[in-house]
Each structure stands twice: as C-alpha cells, then as structure tokens.
N, C-alpha and C positions, 0 to 999 in steps of 0.2 A: 443701481445696474448690477450690485450684484445679489441683488433680490430678484431681479431680471435676469440671469443668467443661470441659478441656484433652481428657477421654477421654471425656466425653460418656456418663457414667456416673453411677450414684447409691448406688456404695457400694463399700467397697475391705478387704480384709483388714489385718490389722495381725499385724504380727508382731516377734518377741523378738529379740535379738539375734542368737540359730541360727539363724533363719528359719521359727520355728513358729507357726502361727498362734494369738492369743490373742485375739483378739477381732474384732470390727468397726465400722466407722465408715461413717454415711451422712448423706445428707444430713438427715434428720429430726434426728441430731445438732447438726447447724449451723441450725435456726434459731433459735434463740430467745438471739442474742446482743448482746454490749456495741457493738461495731464497727458495726453498724446500727442499735442501737435496739430488738431486736424482743423484749427480755424480757418474761418474765410480766408480767401487770398483774391483781395479787390484789385483791377485794374487800377491806375489811378486815374483816368476819366470813370469808369463805374463809381468810383468813393466819391467822385465829386458831384455826379448825378443822385446820390443817398444822402437823406438827410440825417440829421443829427440826431433824432429822434429814433432812427432805423438803426444808424449805429450804434448809438447807447444798448438799443434792445438787442444788439445781435453780441456787443460787449460781455449782455449781462447772459446770455445763454453759454460764454464761453470760459466764463469767470465764476461763476455764480457756486455753492456751497450748500445752497437750501432748494428743496426740491417745490417748494413754493414759487420759487424765484421763475421758474423752466417750466414748468407744467401750463399743460393749456387749462384756460381756466370755463372751456365752452365745453361744459359736458354734453354726450348726446346720450341719454339714460332711458331706461324704458322699465315697466312695471315687471316685477316675475310670475303672475300671472296674465302677459301678455300672450296673443298668439304670436306664433314665428314668423310669420309674414309681415307680421308688423317690423319686428326685428330687423329682414331683411331689407324690409322698405327701407327703415332709415340707415342701415349702411350703405345703400345704395346712394339714396336719396342726399343725406350729407357729405359722400365720399371720405367715407373714416374706416378705420382698421377694425375697429371692436367698440359697442356698447355697453354701457354700465346697466348691470341689471341691481332694479333698488328694490327693498324691503323700505316703506316710507321713505325718511330722507337717506336713507344709512344703504350701504351697498351689501348687495346677498351674493353677488359673482359678477363675470364676464362674459358678452356672448361675441364672439367672431365671426368674420367673413369663413375663416375654418370651420367652424362650429357650426356653421350651414351648408356648409358645402358635404361633410361629415352626416349630419339628416338627409342629407338630397341623397346620398351614395346608401343610406339605409330604409329609404322609401318602403314601403309595400301598399299595395292597394288598403283601401280604406272597407274597414264593413260595407256589407253592400253594396259594394264598386262591382260592377259587370267584369266576370273574370275572360281570363283570355281565350275564352271556349264559346263565347256570346256567338250568338245566331245572325247571321248576314242582316236581317230584319231587323235585329237589337242593334246592331253598328248602325245600319240608317239611320236609324230614329235619333242614338244621340249624337251621329254627324250632323243632322239636320240642325240639332237644338244648338250644338257648338256654333254651329256657323251662324245664326238664327241672332246670339246671345254675342257678336260678334259686329260690328257696325261694318269695320272693314270688308265682310265676308259677306253681306246683305247683294246680291247682286242676281238678274237673272238668266246672267248668260252663264251661269255653273252649273254643270251637270254631273251627276255623282254613281255610281254602278259600284256595287260590293256583290261578290261568290267568293265565296269560299277564304271570306274572310279578307281578301286583298281588296282596297279599294282602288276604282280608278276616274280621275278628277279629268274634266274636260270642259273647255270651254274658253272666252276671253275674260283677261282682266284689265286694271289700268298701268299696272306696275310689276316687274320683278318682287318686288316686298309682298304686295299681294298673291302672287305665284308659291313664294315660298312657305308664305304663312300659312297658306289654305294647307299644303305639302305639312307641313310639322302638325296643323291642328289636326288633320286625319291619321298623321302615323302618333297620336298622343291620346285618339280612341281606342277605349279597353277593346281591346278583340280584333284588330286590327293586324293581319301578320305582312302585309305590304302595301304601298303604296303606290300605280302607277298614274304619274305625273304627266299631263297630253294637256295641260293649261296651255294657252297662249297670252300672250302679253300686245295687248293694241285692241282696239276700235273691232267690233266685229262686222263683217264684211254682209249686204245684203246675200248674199250665196249662199254664207257659210249659216246662216239663221236660217233656210229654208229647210 
C-alpha cells in the first residue's frame, strides 16, 4: 500500500524469489480491509447464498498480511518488443487496467490504459502518410481503398464525392451503425477537411436508384 502511494501507481507485479512474475496486486485488492473497517457487509440472506469457499476467500482478503494471499495470480503479460496495438488489444479483451511487460520471465515494466491514451494524444502522422494538403484525387483513392478493406462498407449504394478536401457521402445503408462508421472512416482519411453525410438508413427505392 505504501509503495502504491509513494509511486502514485494503481498496481504492481508480484515476483517470486527468482524474479519471475507470479501475480499482480492492485488498489482494488486493498479496498476491503480490517485496518480501516471497510470489510464487506452482507445481508443475512446474501450470506446464505454464498458458499463457504466464497466467505473464506473474502476473509483472506480482509485479514491477510502477505501479498501472495491477496494478489491476482492470473497475470496478463506482454513482451517488451510487442507492438503497442497488441497491448491495447490485451487491455480491452481482458478488461484489465494494466499489462505487465516482461523480458523473458522477469518484469521490465507495466503498461496501463493511461499509457495508451497518452500515446494516442501524442500521435503524429507516420512517415509517408499523406499530408493534410492531399489532393482530392488522392483522398478519393484512399477513401475507396479504406472502404474496400471493410466488409461492412462494401455496398453498391454508396456514392462519394470530394471537392476541396470536403467529402460528400450519399446513398443507402442497412443500419445507423454503418452510417456512423462511414462518416468516421471518411473523417479519418488524411487530407479530409470535412464530411457531409447525406446517407439514408433503409433499402433504396426504385425511384431513388433511377
């Protein structure tokens, strides 16, 4: 607890006597403690629904004095040379706040959700990525490539026009989610200054296709 406060962090890896990661302890593991009187208070009927094993586990977290007794042994880890995208996927898929970065079996660091957000805030266009001054033709080609790469965007009922960096989307899609996703896709294309969304949700009529 003192280490978390001193370092202003929310969790730390736990290692064995050889330095290998065997668990993680976080602020959540220290919420319900005897020292500060924050133990769980269950109604009598809720207690009846809990098994002896559940009650015993709760008691351990409330009274334990060793890190190994309250740590989460299911460590989500990643190699230090893995891509940032892999770390983001692990955080999201496992619904955890931090991933332990390892070098071999030993911890090299920790990457958190905040680190991902910080990286996003500092993101700059990669070398070779079209600048904001992309021509309309370049934007149109990139937009077509992006749409072709997404299964949900492959529809013959969408028309795209680009003029002075402004993309105009029109046509028909099956859902509001597709409509929103097409706008987001267009907005993310380098060089796009604005998007005019004229897409309609629903099946096109014969008159609208003529």
